[in-house]
Biotite code that builds the C-alpha atoms (Angstrom):
import biotite.structure as struc

atoms = struc.array([
    struc.Atom([22.229, -2.500, 5.006], chain_id="A", res_id=1, res_name="MET", atom_name="CA", element="C"),
    struc.Atom([21.912, -3.763, 8.458], chain_id="A", res_id=2, res_name="LYS", atom_name="CA", element="C"),
    struc.Atom([20.501, -7.231, 8.160], chain_id="A", res_id=3, res_name="PRO", atom_name="CA", element="C"),
    struc.Atom([17.179, -8.248, 10.134], chain_id="A", res_id=4, res_name="THR", atom_name="CA", element="C"),
    struc.Atom([16.729, -11.457, 11.771], chain_id="A", res_id=5, res_name="SER", atom_name="CA", element="C"),
    struc.Atom([13.205, -11.773, 10.617], chain_id="A", res_id=6, res_name="TYR", atom_name="CA", element="C"),
    struc.Atom([10.977, -10.530, 8.043], chain_id="A", res_id=7, res_name="LEU", atom_name="CA", element="C"),
    struc.Atom([7.297, -11.513, 9.735], chain_id="A", res_id=8, res_name="ASN", atom_name="CA", element="C"),
    struc.Atom([4.876, -12.136, 7.149], chain_id="A", res_id=9, res_name="ILE", atom_name="CA", element="C"),
    struc.Atom([1.130, -11.669, 8.466], chain_id="A", res_id=10, res_name="PHE", atom_name="CA", element="C"),
    struc.Atom([-2.137, -12.297, 6.330], chain_id="A", res_id=11, res_name="GLU", atom_name="CA", element="C"),
    struc.Atom([-5.424, -10.979, 7.703], chain_id="A", res_id=12, res_name="SER", atom_name="CA", element="C"),
    struc.Atom([-8.326, -13.219, 7.479], chain_id="A", res_id=13, res_name="LYS", atom_name="CA", element="C"),
    struc.Atom([-10.736, -10.645, 7.978], chain_id="A", res_id=14, res_name="SER", atom_name="CA", element="C"),
    struc.Atom([-12.156, -8.404, 5.130], chain_id="A", res_id=15, res_name="PHE", atom_name="CA", element="C"),
    struc.Atom([-13.631, -5.922, 7.645], chain_id="A", res_id=16, res_name="THR", atom_name="CA", element="C"),
    struc.Atom([-11.939, -2.357, 7.069], chain_id="A", res_id=17, res_name="PRO", atom_name="CA", element="C"),
    struc.Atom([-12.374, -1.355, 10.450], chain_id="A", res_id=18, res_name="LYS", atom_name="CA", element="C"),
    struc.Atom([-10.599, -4.633, 11.916], chain_id="A", res_id=19, res_name="HIS", atom_name="CA", element="C"),
    struc.Atom([-7.623, -4.366, 9.344], chain_id="A", res_id=20, res_name="ASN", atom_name="CA", element="C"),
    struc.Atom([-6.919, -0.409, 10.046], chain_id="A", res_id=21, res_name="LEU", atom_name="CA", element="C"),
    struc.Atom([-7.004, -1.213, 13.723], chain_id="A", res_id=22, res_name="GLN", atom_name="CA", element="C"),
    struc.Atom([-4.651, -4.264, 13.056], chain_id="A", res_id=23, res_name="TRP", atom_name="CA", element="C"),
    struc.Atom([-2.213, -2.280, 11.307], chain_id="A", res_id=24, res_name="GLU", atom_name="CA", element="C"),
    struc.Atom([-1.987, 0.472, 14.011], chain_id="A", res_id=25, res_name="GLU", atom_name="CA", element="C"),
    struc.Atom([-1.574, -2.508, 16.655], chain_id="A", res_id=26, res_name="GLU", atom_name="CA", element="C"),
    struc.Atom([1.358, -3.933, 14.444], chain_id="A", res_id=27, res_name="CYS", atom_name="CA", element="C"),
    struc.Atom([2.999, -0.503, 14.633], chain_id="A", res_id=28, res_name="LEU", atom_name="CA", element="C"),
    struc.Atom([2.836, -0.548, 18.325], chain_id="A", res_id=29, res_name="THR", atom_name="CA", element="C"),
    struc.Atom([4.043, -4.092, 18.717], chain_id="A", res_id=30, res_name="GLN", atom_name="CA", element="C"),
    struc.Atom([7.172, -3.013, 16.868], chain_id="A", res_id=31, res_name="MET", atom_name="CA", element="C"),
    struc.Atom([8.394, -1.662, 19.906], chain_id="A", res_id=32, res_name="GLU", atom_name="CA", element="C"),
    struc.Atom([8.766, -5.198, 21.314], chain_id="A", res_id=33, res_name="LYS", atom_name="CA", element="C"),
    struc.Atom([10.727, -6.375, 18.060], chain_id="A", res_id=34, res_name="ASN", atom_name="CA", element="C"),
    struc.Atom([12.823, -3.545, 16.947], chain_id="A", res_id=35, res_name="PRO", atom_name="CA", element="C"),
    struc.Atom([15.053, -5.837, 14.761], chain_id="A", res_id=36, res_name="HIS", atom_name="CA", element="C"),
    struc.Atom([12.259, -7.360, 12.982], chain_id="A", res_id=37, res_name="HIS", atom_name="CA", element="C"),
    struc.Atom([10.163, -6.260, 10.025], chain_id="A", res_id=38, res_name="ILE", atom_name="CA", element="C"),
    struc.Atom([6.543, -6.925, 9.513], chain_id="A", res_id=39, res_name="TYR", atom_name="CA", element="C"),
    struc.Atom([4.861, -7.186, 6.212], chain_id="A", res_id=40, res_name="LEU", atom_name="CA", element="C"),
    struc.Atom([1.183, -7.496, 6.404], chain_id="A", res_id=41, res_name="LEU", atom_name="CA", element="C"),
    struc.Atom([-1.271, -8.186, 3.702], chain_id="A", res_id=42, res_name="PHE", atom_name="CA", element="C"),
    struc.Atom([-5.025, -7.900, 3.516], chain_id="A", res_id=43, res_name="TYR", atom_name="CA", element="C"),
    struc.Atom([-8.255, -7.018, 1.482], chain_id="A", res_id=44, res_name="GLU", atom_name="CA", element="C"),
    struc.Atom([-11.381, -5.060, 2.500], chain_id="A", res_id=45, res_name="ASN", atom_name="CA", element="C"),
    struc.Atom([-14.796, -5.516, 1.814], chain_id="A", res_id=46, res_name="LEU", atom_name="CA", element="C"),
    struc.Atom([-16.343, -2.421, -0.066], chain_id="A", res_id=47, res_name="SER", atom_name="CA", element="C"),
    struc.Atom([-15.199, 0.796, 1.885], chain_id="A", res_id=48, res_name="SER", atom_name="CA", element="C"),
    struc.Atom([-13.872, 4.205, 1.131], chain_id="A", res_id=49, res_name="ILE", atom_name="CA", element="C"),
    struc.Atom([-10.559, 4.969, 2.985], chain_id="A", res_id=50, res_name="ILE", atom_name="CA", element="C"),
    struc.Atom([-9.391, 8.635, 3.696], chain_id="A", res_id=51, res_name="LEU", atom_name="CA", element="C"),
    struc.Atom([-5.971, 10.060, 4.454], chain_id="A", res_id=52, res_name="GLY", atom_name="CA", element="C"),
    struc.Atom([-5.804, 11.345, 7.919], chain_id="A", res_id=53, res_name="LYS", atom_name="CA", element="C"),
    struc.Atom([-6.221, 15.103, 6.908], chain_id="A", res_id=54, res_name="THR", atom_name="CA", element="C"),
    struc.Atom([-9.021, 14.904, 4.266], chain_id="A", res_id=55, res_name="LEU", atom_name="CA", element="C"),
    struc.Atom([-12.409, 15.834, 4.293], chain_id="A", res_id=56, res_name="HIS", atom_name="CA", element="C"),
    struc.Atom([-15.274, 13.732, 3.315], chain_id="A", res_id=57, res_name="VAL", atom_name="CA", element="C"),
    struc.Atom([-17.237, 16.154, 1.506], chain_id="A", res_id=58, res_name="GLU", atom_name="CA", element="C"),
    struc.Atom([-14.284, 17.221, -0.707], chain_id="A", res_id=59, res_name="GLU", atom_name="CA", element="C"),
    struc.Atom([-13.260, 13.578, -1.671], chain_id="A", res_id=60, res_name="GLU", atom_name="CA", element="C"),
    struc.Atom([-16.375, 11.411, -1.882], chain_id="A", res_id=61, res_name="VAL", atom_name="CA", element="C"),
    struc.Atom([-19.683, 11.703, -3.894], chain_id="A", res_id=62, res_name="TYR", atom_name="CA", element="C"),
    struc.Atom([-22.861, 11.606, -1.730], chain_id="A", res_id=63, res_name="THR", atom_name="CA", element="C"),
    struc.Atom([-25.189, 8.905, -2.832], chain_id="A", res_id=64, res_name="HIS", atom_name="CA", element="C"),
    struc.Atom([-27.909, 7.276, -1.111], chain_id="A", res_id=65, res_name="LYS", atom_name="CA", element="C"),
    struc.Atom([-26.011, 4.261, -0.265], chain_id="A", res_id=66, res_name="LYS", atom_name="CA", element="C"),
    struc.Atom([-22.557, 4.797, 0.326], chain_id="A", res_id=67, res_name="ASN", atom_name="CA", element="C"),
    struc.Atom([-19.828, 2.073, 1.738], chain_id="A", res_id=68, res_name="PRO", atom_name="CA", element="C"),
    struc.Atom([-18.567, 2.691, 5.036], chain_id="A", res_id=69, res_name="PRO", atom_name="CA", element="C"),
    struc.Atom([-15.946, 5.607, 5.140], chain_id="A", res_id=70, res_name="ILE", atom_name="CA", element="C"),
    struc.Atom([-13.089, 5.158, 7.368], chain_id="A", res_id=71, res_name="LEU", atom_name="CA", element="C"),
    struc.Atom([-10.105, 7.296, 8.066], chain_id="A", res_id=72, res_name="ARG", atom_name="CA", element="C"),
    struc.Atom([-6.393, 5.904, 8.270], chain_id="A", res_id=73, res_name="ARG", atom_name="CA", element="C"),
    struc.Atom([-3.498, 6.999, 10.041], chain_id="A", res_id=74, res_name="MET", atom_name="CA", element="C"),
    struc.Atom([-1.288, 8.005, 7.190], chain_id="A", res_id=75, res_name="SER", atom_name="CA", element="C"),
    struc.Atom([-1.576, 10.772, 4.834], chain_id="A", res_id=76, res_name="GLY", atom_name="CA", element="C"),
    struc.Atom([-1.867, 10.528, 1.073], chain_id="A", res_id=77, res_name="GLY", atom_name="CA", element="C"),
    struc.Atom([-5.453, 10.425, -0.991], chain_id="A", res_id=78, res_name="GLY", atom_name="CA", element="C"),
    struc.Atom([-8.642, 8.763, -0.874], chain_id="A", res_id=79, res_name="SER", atom_name="CA", element="C"),
    struc.Atom([-8.751, 5.113, -1.733], chain_id="A", res_id=80, res_name="VAL", atom_name="CA", element="C"),
    struc.Atom([-11.748, 2.876, -2.671], chain_id="A", res_id=81, res_name="TYR", atom_name="CA", element="C"),
    struc.Atom([-11.124, -0.852, -1.269], chain_id="A", res_id=82, res_name="HIS", atom_name="CA", element="C"),
    struc.Atom([-13.027, -4.007, -2.124], chain_id="A", res_id=83, res_name="HIS", atom_name="CA", element="C"),
    struc.Atom([-11.933, -7.244, -3.176], chain_id="A", res_id=84, res_name="ILE", atom_name="CA", element="C"),
    struc.Atom([-9.687, -7.033, -6.116], chain_id="A", res_id=85, res_name="GLY", atom_name="CA", element="C"),
    struc.Atom([-7.605, -4.229, -4.345], chain_id="A", res_id=86, res_name="ASN", atom_name="CA", element="C"),
    struc.Atom([-4.608, -5.961, -2.561], chain_id="A", res_id=87, res_name="LEU", atom_name="CA", element="C"),
    struc.Atom([-3.054, -3.849, 0.373], chain_id="A", res_id=88, res_name="ASN", atom_name="CA", element="C"),
    struc.Atom([0.240, -4.400, 1.975], chain_id="A", res_id=89, res_name="TYR", atom_name="CA", element="C"),
    struc.Atom([2.184, -2.565, 4.895], chain_id="A", res_id=90, res_name="SER", atom_name="CA", element="C"),
    struc.Atom([5.512, -2.691, 5.908], chain_id="A", res_id=91, res_name="ILE", atom_name="CA", element="C"),
    struc.Atom([6.468, -1.721, 9.391], chain_id="A", res_id=92, res_name="ILE", atom_name="CA", element="C"),
    struc.Atom([9.917, -1.078, 10.579], chain_id="A", res_id=93, res_name="LEU", atom_name="CA", element="C"),
    struc.Atom([12.140, 0.336, 13.410], chain_id="A", res_id=94, res_name="SER", atom_name="CA", element="C"),
    struc.Atom([13.874, 3.715, 12.080], chain_id="A", res_id=95, res_name="LEU", atom_name="CA", element="C"),
    struc.Atom([16.650, 3.262, 14.729], chain_id="A", res_id=96, res_name="GLU", atom_name="CA", element="C"),
    struc.Atom([17.298, -0.023, 13.056], chain_id="A", res_id=97, res_name="THR", atom_name="CA", element="C"),
    struc.Atom([17.058, 1.523, 9.689], chain_id="A", res_id=98, res_name="TYR", atom_name="CA", element="C"),
    struc.Atom([18.063, 5.122, 10.015], chain_id="A", res_id=99, res_name="PRO", atom_name="CA", element="C"),
    struc.Atom([18.651, 5.662, 6.365], chain_id="A", res_id=100, res_name="HIS", atom_name="CA", element="C"),
    struc.Atom([14.901, 5.576, 5.933], chain_id="A", res_id=101, res_name="LEU", atom_name="CA", element="C"),
    struc.Atom([14.383, 8.585, 8.153], chain_id="A", res_id=102, res_name="PHE", atom_name="CA", element="C"),
    struc.Atom([14.164, 10.892, 5.062], chain_id="A", res_id=103, res_name="PRO", atom_name="CA", element="C"),
    struc.Atom([10.804, 10.754, 3.562], chain_id="A", res_id=104, res_name="ILE", atom_name="CA", element="C"),
    struc.Atom([11.852, 10.741, -0.002], chain_id="A", res_id=105, res_name="HIS", atom_name="CA", element="C"),
    struc.Atom([14.475, 8.095, 0.484], chain_id="A", res_id=106, res_name="GLU", atom_name="CA", element="C"),
    struc.Atom([12.299, 5.775, 2.543], chain_id="A", res_id=107, res_name="SER", atom_name="CA", element="C"),
    struc.Atom([9.855, 5.949, -0.595], chain_id="A", res_id=108, res_name="TYR", atom_name="CA", element="C"),
    struc.Atom([12.528, 5.404, -3.092], chain_id="A", res_id=109, res_name="ARG", atom_name="CA", element="C"),
    struc.Atom([14.035, 2.497, -1.298], chain_id="A", res_id=110, res_name="VAL", atom_name="CA", element="C"),
    struc.Atom([10.863, 0.541, -0.779], chain_id="A", res_id=111, res_name="ILE", atom_name="CA", element="C"),
    struc.Atom([9.263, 1.310, -4.246], chain_id="A", res_id=112, res_name="LEU", atom_name="CA", element="C"),
    struc.Atom([12.377, 0.314, -5.648], chain_id="A", res_id=113, res_name="SER", atom_name="CA", element="C"),
    struc.Atom([12.483, -2.890, -3.967], chain_id="A", res_id=114, res_name="ALA", atom_name="CA", element="C"),
    struc.Atom([8.990, -3.500, -5.109], chain_id="A", res_id=115, res_name="ILE", atom_name="CA", element="C"),
    struc.Atom([9.886, -2.697, -8.854], chain_id="A", res_id=116, res_name="VAL", atom_name="CA", element="C"),
    struc.Atom([12.649, -5.262, -8.618], chain_id="A", res_id=117, res_name="GLU", atom_name="CA", element="C"),
    struc.Atom([10.597, -7.965, -7.014], chain_id="A", res_id=118, res_name="GLY", atom_name="CA", element="C"),
    struc.Atom([7.770, -7.776, -9.874], chain_id="A", res_id=119, res_name="MET", atom_name="CA", element="C"),
    struc.Atom([10.405, -8.204, -12.660], chain_id="A", res_id=120, res_name="LYS", atom_name="CA", element="C"),
    struc.Atom([10.270, -9.580, -15.293], chain_id="A", res_id=121, res_name="PRO", atom_name="CA", element="C"),
    struc.Atom([6.298, -10.206, -15.130], chain_id="A", res_id=122, res_name="LYS", atom_name="CA", element="C"),
    struc.Atom([5.491, -6.691, -14.751], chain_id="A", res_id=123, res_name="LEU", atom_name="CA", element="C"),
    struc.Atom([7.805, -3.332, -15.678], chain_id="A", res_id=124, res_name="LYS", atom_name="CA", element="C"),
    struc.Atom([6.653, -1.066, -13.124], chain_id="A", res_id=125, res_name="LEU", atom_name="CA", element="C"),
    struc.Atom([7.707, 2.551, -12.736], chain_id="A", res_id=126, res_name="VAL", atom_name="CA", element="C"),
    struc.Atom([7.988, 4.879, -9.460], chain_id="A", res_id=127, res_name="PRO", atom_name="CA", element="C"),
    struc.Atom([6.080, 8.002, -10.254], chain_id="A", res_id=128, res_name="CYS", atom_name="CA", element="C"),
    struc.Atom([5.473, 11.148, -8.373], chain_id="A", res_id=129, res_name="GLY", atom_name="CA", element="C"),
    struc.Atom([6.421, 10.949, -4.626], chain_id="A", res_id=130, res_name="LEU", atom_name="CA", element="C"),
    struc.Atom([4.689, 7.696, -3.861], chain_id="A", res_id=131, res_name="SER", atom_name="CA", element="C"),
    struc.Atom([3.181, 5.815, -6.767], chain_id="A", res_id=132, res_name="ASP", atom_name="CA", element="C"),
    struc.Atom([3.983, 2.962, -9.198], chain_id="A", res_id=133, res_name="LEU", atom_name="CA", element="C"),
    struc.Atom([2.854, 2.810, -12.839], chain_id="A", res_id=134, res_name="ALA", atom_name="CA", element="C"),
    struc.Atom([3.104, 1.116, -16.094], chain_id="A", res_id=135, res_name="ILE", atom_name="CA", element="C"),
    struc.Atom([3.371, 2.423, -19.318], chain_id="A", res_id=136, res_name="TRP", atom_name="CA", element="C"),
    struc.Atom([0.310, 1.755, -21.704], chain_id="A", res_id=137, res_name="GLN", atom_name="CA", element="C"),
    struc.Atom([-0.048, 3.257, -25.032], chain_id="A", res_id=138, res_name="LYS", atom_name="CA", element="C"),
    struc.Atom([2.469, 6.108, -24.320], chain_id="A", res_id=139, res_name="GLY", atom_name="CA", element="C"),
    struc.Atom([1.115, 6.929, -21.062], chain_id="A", res_id=140, res_name="LYS", atom_name="CA", element="C"),
    struc.Atom([1.769, 6.368, -17.616], chain_id="A", res_id=141, res_name="LEU", atom_name="CA", element="C"),
    struc.Atom([-1.209, 4.618, -15.620], chain_id="A", res_id=142, res_name="ARG", atom_name="CA", element="C"),
    struc.Atom([-1.306, 4.136, -11.952], chain_id="A", res_id=143, res_name="LYS", atom_name="CA", element="C"),
    struc.Atom([-1.630, 0.767, -10.356], chain_id="A", res_id=144, res_name="ILE", atom_name="CA", element="C"),
    struc.Atom([-0.298, 1.388, -7.000], chain_id="A", res_id=145, res_name="SER", atom_name="CA", element="C"),
    struc.Atom([-0.646, 4.009, -4.481], chain_id="A", res_id=146, res_name="GLY", atom_name="CA", element="C"),
    struc.Atom([1.194, 4.372, -1.409], chain_id="A", res_id=147, res_name="ASN", atom_name="CA", element="C"),
    struc.Atom([1.352, 6.521, 1.893], chain_id="A", res_id=148, res_name="ALA", atom_name="CA", element="C"),
    struc.Atom([3.213, 6.491, 5.170], chain_id="A", res_id=149, res_name="GLN", atom_name="CA", element="C"),
    struc.Atom([2.837, 7.195, 9.141], chain_id="A", res_id=150, res_name="ALA", atom_name="CA", element="C"),
    struc.Atom([5.649, 7.398, 11.378], chain_id="A", res_id=151, res_name="ARG", atom_name="CA", element="C"),
    struc.Atom([5.300, 7.062, 15.334], chain_id="A", res_id=152, res_name="LYS", atom_name="CA", element="C"),
    struc.Atom([7.723, 7.092, 18.108], chain_id="A", res_id=153, res_name="ARG", atom_name="CA", element="C"),
    struc.Atom([10.515, 6.064, 15.752], chain_id="A", res_id=154, res_name="GLY", atom_name="CA", element="C"),
    struc.Atom([8.673, 3.399, 13.724], chain_id="A", res_id=155, res_name="TYR", atom_name="CA", element="C"),
    struc.Atom([7.696, 3.701, 10.093], chain_id="A", res_id=156, res_name="LEU", atom_name="CA", element="C"),
    struc.Atom([4.608, 2.107, 8.476], chain_id="A", res_id=157, res_name="MET", atom_name="CA", element="C"),
    struc.Atom([4.770, 2.048, 4.829], chain_id="A", res_id=158, res_name="HIS", atom_name="CA", element="C"),
    struc.Atom([1.557, 0.951, 3.093], chain_id="A", res_id=159, res_name="HIS", atom_name="CA", element="C"),
    struc.Atom([0.120, 0.645, -0.417], chain_id="A", res_id=160, res_name="GLY", atom_name="CA", element="C"),
    struc.Atom([-2.572, -0.917, -2.478], chain_id="A", res_id=161, res_name="THR", atom_name="CA", element="C"),
    struc.Atom([-2.369, -2.685, -5.740], chain_id="A", res_id=162, res_name="PHE", atom_name="CA", element="C"),
    struc.Atom([-5.335, -2.892, -7.984], chain_id="A", res_id=163, res_name="LEU", atom_name="CA", element="C"),
    struc.Atom([-5.882, -6.375, -9.631], chain_id="A", res_id=164, res_name="TYR", atom_name="CA", element="C"),
    struc.Atom([-9.259, -6.405, -10.960], chain_id="A", res_id=165, res_name="LYS", atom_name="CA", element="C"),
    struc.Atom([-10.806, -3.929, -13.439], chain_id="A", res_id=166, res_name="LYS", atom_name="CA", element="C"),
    struc.Atom([-14.309, -4.422, -11.925], chain_id="A", res_id=167, res_name="GLU", atom_name="CA", element="C"),
    struc.Atom([-13.221, -1.851, -9.401], chain_id="A", res_id=168, res_name="LEU", atom_name="CA", element="C"),
    struc.Atom([-12.638, 1.174, -11.813], chain_id="A", res_id=169, res_name="LEU", atom_name="CA", element="C"),
    struc.Atom([-16.439, 1.665, -11.937], chain_id="A", res_id=170, res_name="ASN", atom_name="CA", element="C"),
    struc.Atom([-17.066, 2.053, -8.303], chain_id="A", res_id=171, res_name="PRO", atom_name="CA", element="C"),
    struc.Atom([-13.986, 4.063, -7.905], chain_id="A", res_id=172, res_name="ILE", atom_name="CA", element="C"),
    struc.Atom([-15.339, 6.748, -10.513], chain_id="A", res_id=173, res_name="ARG", atom_name="CA", element="C"),
    struc.Atom([-18.666, 6.489, -9.025], chain_id="A", res_id=174, res_name="TYR", atom_name="CA", element="C"),
    struc.Atom([-17.601, 7.110, -5.249], chain_id="A", res_id=175, res_name="TYR", atom_name="CA", element="C"),
    struc.Atom([-14.274, 9.180, -5.694], chain_id="A", res_id=176, res_name="LEU", atom_name="CA", element="C"),
    struc.Atom([-14.114, 12.841, -6.791], chain_id="A", res_id=177, res_name="ARG", atom_name="CA", element="C"),
    struc.Atom([-11.129, 13.909, -8.667], chain_id="A", res_id=178, res_name="HIS", atom_name="CA", element="C"),
    struc.Atom([-8.550, 14.563, -6.139], chain_id="A", res_id=179, res_name="PRO", atom_name="CA", element="C"),
    struc.Atom([-7.579, 18.296, -5.342], chain_id="A", res_id=180, res_name="LYS", atom_name="CA", element="C"),
    struc.Atom([-4.063, 17.704, -5.692], chain_id="A", res_id=181, res_name="LYS", atom_name="CA", element="C"),
    struc.Atom([-2.477, 15.278, -8.277], chain_id="A", res_id=182, res_name="GLU", atom_name="CA", element="C"),
    struc.Atom([0.855, 14.226, -9.493], chain_id="A", res_id=183, res_name="PRO", atom_name="CA", element="C"),
    struc.Atom([2.260, 15.823, -12.755], chain_id="A", res_id=184, res_name="ASP", atom_name="CA", element="C"),
    struc.Atom([1.990, 12.608, -14.702], chain_id="A", res_id=185, res_name="TYR", atom_name="CA", element="C"),
    struc.Atom([-1.801, 12.191, -14.075], chain_id="A", res_id=186, res_name="ARG", atom_name="CA", element="C"),
    struc.Atom([-2.300, 15.138, -16.559], chain_id="A", res_id=187, res_name="GLU", atom_name="CA", element="C"),
    struc.Atom([-5.870, 15.675, -15.221], chain_id="A", res_id=188, res_name="SER", atom_name="CA", element="C"),
    struc.Atom([-6.890, 12.352, -16.631], chain_id="A", res_id=189, res_name="ARG", atom_name="CA", element="C"),
    struc.Atom([-10.286, 10.791, -15.097], chain_id="A", res_id=190, res_name="LYS", atom_name="CA", element="C"),
    struc.Atom([-10.078, 7.638, -12.766], chain_id="A", res_id=191, res_name="HIS", atom_name="CA", element="C"),
    struc.Atom([-10.738, 5.159, -15.458], chain_id="A", res_id=192, res_name="ASP", atom_name="CA", element="C"),
    struc.Atom([-8.238, 6.677, -17.994], chain_id="A", res_id=193, res_name="ASP", atom_name="CA", element="C"),
    struc.Atom([-5.459, 6.796, -15.312], chain_id="A", res_id=194, res_name="PHE", atom_name="CA", element="C"),
    struc.Atom([-5.899, 3.920, -13.066], chain_id="A", res_id=195, res_name="LEU", atom_name="CA", element="C"),
    struc.Atom([-4.909, 0.256, -14.527], chain_id="A", res_id=196, res_name="ILE", atom_name="CA", element="C"),
    struc.Atom([-5.176, -3.073, -12.785], chain_id="A", res_id=197, res_name="GLN", atom_name="CA", element="C"),
    struc.Atom([-2.221, -5.584, -12.592], chain_id="A", res_id=198, res_name="THR", atom_name="CA", element="C"),
    struc.Atom([-4.364, -8.647, -14.236], chain_id="A", res_id=199, res_name="LEU", atom_name="CA", element="C"),
    struc.Atom([-3.493, -10.451, -16.745], chain_id="A", res_id=200, res_name="PRO", atom_name="CA", element="C"),
    struc.Atom([0.141, -9.770, -15.993], chain_id="A", res_id=201, res_name="GLN", atom_name="CA", element="C"),
    struc.Atom([-0.055, -10.199, -12.225], chain_id="A", res_id=202, res_name="LEU", atom_name="CA", element="C"),
    struc.Atom([-2.679, -12.051, -9.993], chain_id="A", res_id=203, res_name="CYS", atom_name="CA", element="C"),
    struc.Atom([-3.101, -11.560, -6.194], chain_id="A", res_id=204, res_name="GLN", atom_name="CA", element="C"),
    struc.Atom([-0.767, -14.458, -5.378], chain_id="A", res_id=205, res_name="ALA", atom_name="CA", element="C"),
    struc.Atom([2.045, -13.266, -7.764], chain_id="A", res_id=206, res_name="GLU", atom_name="CA", element="C"),
    struc.Atom([1.733, -9.561, -6.436], chain_id="A", res_id=207, res_name="ILE", atom_name="CA", element="C"),
    struc.Atom([2.282, -10.790, -2.922], chain_id="A", res_id=208, res_name="LYS", atom_name="CA", element="C"),
    struc.Atom([5.379, -12.889, -4.051], chain_id="A", res_id=209, res_name="GLN", atom_name="CA", element="C"),
    struc.Atom([6.735, -9.839, -5.913], chain_id="A", res_id=210, res_name="GLY", atom_name="CA", element="C"),
    struc.Atom([6.670, -7.458, -2.649], chain_id="A", res_id=211, res_name="VAL", atom_name="CA", element="C"),
    struc.Atom([7.946, -10.559, -0.631], chain_id="A", res_id=212, res_name="ILE", atom_name="CA", element="C"),
    struc.Atom([10.767, -10.927, -2.890], chain_id="A", res_id=213, res_name="ALA", atom_name="CA", element="C"),
    struc.Atom([11.526, -7.081, -2.996], chain_id="A", res_id=214, res_name="GLY", atom_name="CA", element="C"),
    struc.Atom([11.447, -6.864, 0.628], chain_id="A", res_id=215, res_name="MET", atom_name="CA", element="C"),
    struc.Atom([13.735, -9.909, 1.356], chain_id="A", res_id=216, res_name="LYS", atom_name="CA", element="C"),
    struc.Atom([16.382, -8.637, -0.821], chain_id="A", res_id=217, res_name="LYS", atom_name="CA", element="C"),
    struc.Atom([16.534, -4.777, 0.135], chain_id="A", res_id=218, res_name="VAL", atom_name="CA", element="C"),
    struc.Atom([16.401, -5.624, 3.704], chain_id="A", res_id=219, res_name="PHE", atom_name="CA", element="C"),
    struc.Atom([18.760, -8.609, 3.384], chain_id="A", res_id=220, res_name="GLN", atom_name="CA", element="C"),
    struc.Atom([16.176, -10.740, 5.577], chain_id="A", res_id=221, res_name="ALA", atom_name="CA", element="C"),
    struc.Atom([17.766, -13.965, 6.924], chain_id="A", res_id=222, res_name="GLN", atom_name="CA", element="C"),
    struc.Atom([14.658, -15.692, 8.125], chain_id="A", res_id=223, res_name="ASN", atom_name="CA", element="C"),
    struc.Atom([11.026, -15.369, 6.737], chain_id="A", res_id=224, res_name="ILE", atom_name="CA", element="C"),
    struc.Atom([8.050, -16.279, 9.155], chain_id="A", res_id=225, res_name="ARG", atom_name="CA", element="C"),
    struc.Atom([4.607, -16.460, 7.792], chain_id="A", res_id=226, res_name="MET", atom_name="CA", element="C"),
    struc.Atom([1.651, -16.111, 10.415], chain_id="A", res_id=227, res_name="PHE", atom_name="CA", element="C"),
    struc.Atom([-2.307, -15.405, 10.296], chain_id="A", res_id=228, res_name="SER", atom_name="CA", element="C"),
    struc.Atom([-3.306, -11.847, 11.630], chain_id="A", res_id=229, res_name="ASP", atom_name="CA", element="C"),
    struc.Atom([-2.337, -12.658, 15.242], chain_id="A", res_id=230, res_name="THR", atom_name="CA", element="C"),
    struc.Atom([0.740, -11.323, 16.189], chain_id="A", res_id=231, res_name="LEU", atom_name="CA", element="C"),
    struc.Atom([3.357, -13.462, 17.596], chain_id="A", res_id=232, res_name="ARG", atom_name="CA", element="C"),
    struc.Atom([6.617, -12.397, 18.995], chain_id="A", res_id=233, res_name="SER", atom_name="CA", element="C"),
])
């Protein structure tokens, strides 16, 4: 693969969902200034529900007297409940620099396979469906990471989640309806029978280390730079 000069790693200091979603979009726009760089973002949001760009609230979310903020992201995919304990990451790059990632299925395969390698040996992940990562538990595959993509003017944003705290399983079940579309491996299981957290195998810091290791290797990054959430050229 063509090496990149820099893998730029940004970690948001904000836990506000609106801020972090806007930040992702701004980073995607900023890629036009740095087409030979890769941006890797990390953030966590306070309690919120994030819809895929084409989904309808009434079909995705249970109505309660008090619901957390509901926002819409620029990528497709399903609805996600965010809170502290759910780490989000985003990879943003130029498809002109990395044209082999233009086919959607290939881009998922390359990026998710890199993360699988980065998490070894502490966590043995399995790519499932188009865009999930799962682990085997008691003979069943259970989802640990969901991913989605957006493409804009020749640039790719691939983002995903890692659930690392078990405490989030109850609010996920409380707020989110069963999805209308599901991968075959889900087998109609309810949220709390289908999802699983990374702890105790991996904590938040180790998840970040695994994602960084995978991206550094697959994109042959020669330089690693770490910043706060303010973009720098």
